[in-house]
C-alpha positions, -999 to +999 in steps of 0.1 A: +446-487+721+445-457+697+471-458+670+491-426+663+498-434+627+472-430+600+469-439+563+487-413+542+512-403+569+549-401+562+569-424+585+605-433+592+615-469+597+635-470+629+640-508+632+640-538+609+661-550+580+692-528+573+680-520+537+646-506+551+661-488+581+660-450+581+637-450+550+610-422+549+580-436+531+542-432+530+517-454+549+494-473+525+471-490+550+468-495+588+457-527+606+447-515+641+437-550+654+472-563+646+491-531+654+507-532+619+509-509+589+516-514+552+544-490+542+553-482+506+584-501+495+593-515+530+594-551+541+592-565+506+584-602+503+583-626+474+550-643+466+544-671+441+513-667+420+494-691+398+485-681+363+452-662+361+434-637+338+452-608+354+486-624+353+487-649+325+522-661+332+520-662+370+554-664+387+570-647+416+560-611+425+573-587+450+549-570+474+549-552+507+541-570+539+528-553+571+554-540+596+547-534+633+538-499+644+565-499+670+591-500+642+577-468+627+581-431+637+559-403+623+577-376+602+563-341+607+559-314+580+595-302+586+609-336+579+618-345+615+609-378+631+588-372+661+567-388+688+530-381+686+507-368+713+470-361+714+453-330+728+422-308+724+425-279+700+407-245+702+375-259+689+374-288+714+384-314+689+410-341+697+440-337+673+475-352+670+505-330+676+543-333+673+560-337+707+592-323+692+578-290+679+544-288+696+527-282+662+495-298+651+498-327+626+474-324+597 
């Protein structure tokens, strides 16, 4: 199945923890096999780390965990959350478009 969200897109969190809900953030990475995406500042988890050269003290760090694609909605250029469709453009290339406005998503 083709995912409709790509790295670098702005997305709105439509489901999940109350502190993350309705947040508009940027997608850092997409995992198509798992249908998940890593979103900046959303679904933060605490991870214990051992001391190393990079982190000499070790300790507990906060980092993002992947969130399921179904809990995200793409935000178009105008700032509206929209569904995404795919169609052929004038040049015969398959492009994503906003179902709300009909405009092509860059």
